[in-house]
N, C-alpha and C positions, 0 to 999 in steps of 0.2 A: 175688825169693824166695830163689833161691840164686845166689851170686856165682861166676861163670864168668869166669876171666882168659883162659883158652887153650881152644881148640876144636881136637881132633884128629880126622882122618879116618882110620880104618883101611881101607886099600885092598882088603884080601883079605877075601872074604865069610865069614860064620860062620853056623852053625846057628842058627836063630832060636827054637829050643826052649831054648837056652842061658839060664841064670838068671844071676842077679847074681854069684854065686861064679865060674862058668865065664868070664863076661865079664871080670871082674876078673882071672882067671888069664890071659886073653888080652892084657889090657892090660900085665900084667907081663912076659909073653913078648915083645911087640912094643915096649913103651915103656920097659922096665926097672922101673918101679914107677908107681903111680897117684899123680899129683901132686894136692896140695890145690887146689882151685878149678879143676880142669881137667875138661873133658868130652871123651868119647870116643865117636865115632859109628861104628857097624858096620851093614852091610847082609847080605842073604842073596844067594845066587847069582842070583836072579832080579831082584833090585833092586827089589822090590815092598814090602819091609818094612825098617824101620830100627829099632834100638835105640841108645839113649843112655845111657852110664854116666856119672855125675858124682861125683867124690870132693869132699865139701864141708867136709872136715876133721874132722867128727865120724863120717862113715859113708859109705855110697855110696847113690846114687839110681839107679834104672833107669827109663827110660820107653820105650815102644815105639809105632811108628806104621805103619800098613799102607794103602797105596793100593789102593782097589777097582779102579781102572782105571788103566793106565800104569805107569810105573816112576820111581824116583828116578834123577836124573842122577848117574851114578857114573863113577869113572875107568876107562876102557876098557883100557888098557894101563899099568898102574902099574909105575914103575920104582923105587918105594919102598914100604915097607910101610906107610907113614903119611904124613900132611902136615897142616899147619895150615889152618884156615880163619878168615875173619874173621866177625864177628857176622852181617854182610849176607849172606855166602855161605851160613852154616849156616841162616839164616832161608829163604833161596831153596831150599836143599836140602830142608828139612823140607816145604816147600810143593810139592816136585816140579818146581821151576823150573830152568832151566839156570844154575846157580850159577857155572859156570866163566866166564862172561862178565864177571862182577865182578872187577875187578882187586884184586890183593894180592900183596905179596911173599910166596911160598910157602917155608915151612921145612918139610925133608923129614927123615925118620929111615930 
């Protein structure tokens, strides 16, 4: 439905009350600008909620997911503000699985 060429993980937590405009502002702050067909994944401090912002070339999409039990697997001690994920890693992350076990060359900002 939405073409996504690159998936970025923002390593610093955000307030999950943030709406589309606030998340877009965070994307600009961390990444410089929202690129077309890129997805940006954010979590809260407890890592039990995530939001995904996608710039599709016409506008932005925001989706949210909350785990009733457990936490999303997140970066414990980030050395960068962001990193890329493969499609397989992002699928595992959204399902609450240990995505770090899936290998991929990581690009960081």
